[in-house]
C-alpha positions in Angstrom: -63.2 -8.1 5.8 -62.5 -4.7 4.8 -59.0 -3.0 4.5 -59.1 0.7 4.6 -57.3 2.4 2.0 -54.1 4.0 4.0 -54.5 7.8 4.7 -52.8 10.8 3.6 -51.5 11.0 7.4 -50.7 7.2 6.9 -48.3 8.7 3.8 -47.3 11.8 5.5 -45.8 9.8 8.4 -44.0 7.0 5.8 -42.3 10.3 3.8 -41.0 11.9 7.2 -39.8 8.5 8.5 -37.7 7.6 4.7 -36.6 11.2 4.6 -35.1 11.1 8.9 -33.3 8.0 7.1 -32.0 9.4 4.1 -30.9 12.4 6.4 -29.3 9.9 8.7 -27.6 8.0 6.1 -26.0 10.9 4.3 -24.5 11.6 7.5 -22.9 8.5 8.1 -21.8 8.7 4.1 -20.5 11.9 5.0 -18.5 11.0 7.9 -16.8 7.7 6.7 -15.8 10.7 4.0 -14.5 12.6 6.1 -12.4 10.0 8.0 -11.3 8.4 4.5 -9.7 11.7 3.8 -8.1 12.3 7.0 -6.7 8.5 6.9 -5.2 9.2 3.2 -4.0 12.1 3.9 -2.0 10.6 7.1 -0.6 7.5 4.7 0.8 10.3 1.6 2.5 12.0 4.8 4.0 8.8 6.2 4.9 7.3 2.5 6.8 11.1 2.0 8.5 10.3 5.6 9.6 6.7 4.5 10.6 8.0 0.9 12.9 10.9 3.0 14.2 8.2 5.3 14.7 5.9 2.7 16.7 8.5 0.2 19.0 9.2 3.3 19.5 5.5 3.6 20.3 5.0 0.1 22.7 8.3 0.0 24.8 7.0 3.1 25.2 3.9 1.9 26.1 4.9 -1.8 27.0 8.2 -1.7 26.3 11.4 -3.3 26.8 10.8 -6.9 27.1 7.1 -7.4 26.0 4.9 -10.6 24.6 2.1 -8.7 22.2 4.1 -7.1 21.0 5.9 -10.6 20.5 2.3 -11.7 18.9 1.5 -9.1 16.4 4.0 -9.0 15.7 3.7 -12.9 14.5 0.3 -12.1 13.1 1.2 -9.0 11.1 3.7 -11.5 10.2 1.2 -14.3 8.7 -1.1 -11.6 6.1 1.8 -10.8 5.4 2.1 -14.1 4.9 -0.6 -14.7 2.9 -1.4 -11.8 1.0 1.9 -12.5 -0.2 0.3 -15.6 -1.5 -2.2 -14.8 1.2 -4.5 -16.1 2.0 -8.2 -14.1 4.5 -7.8 -11.3 8.1 -8.0 -12.7 9.3 -11.2 -13.3 12.0 -12.3 -11.3 14.7 -14.5 -12.1 13.4 -18.3 -11.4 16.5 -20.2 -9.9 16.3 -23.8 -10.2 16.8 -26.6 -7.7 20.0 -27.8 -10.8 21.2 -25.0 -10.7 24.7 -25.1 -8.9 25.5 -22.9 -6.2 29.3 -22.5 -5.9 30.5 -23.6 -2.7 32.3 -21.5 -0.5 35.9 -22.8 0.7 36.6 -24.3 3.6 39.8 -23.2 5.5 41.3 -25.5 7.8 41.7 -23.3 11.7 45.8 -23.3 12.6 47.0 -25.9 14.8 48.7 -23.2 16.9 45.1 -21.2 17.8 43.9 -22.2 21.3 40.4 -24.4 21.4 
């Protein structure tokens, strides 16, 4: 049993096969990159539209110049900077079960009302 050494033609065929595989992979990567660019652009556009809607709703709810709106925007900016800096989520106030909830007064209906 003697093994034959691969010929130059075998190496050339192998090289051509590998080059074709690399070319196909490069095409697939380029297509995926283009798809990701389109999706990112669509997401950015959607974010802008949603931000405009939020701004309109806030103006409608709070008016043109409102301290409540300004304060809310400052808090939102703080949260965004914390998130961008990789800080943990903003600590939310935790209400324990022992905290008393203020009960609303129960008023009896007027007896003259029809039932």
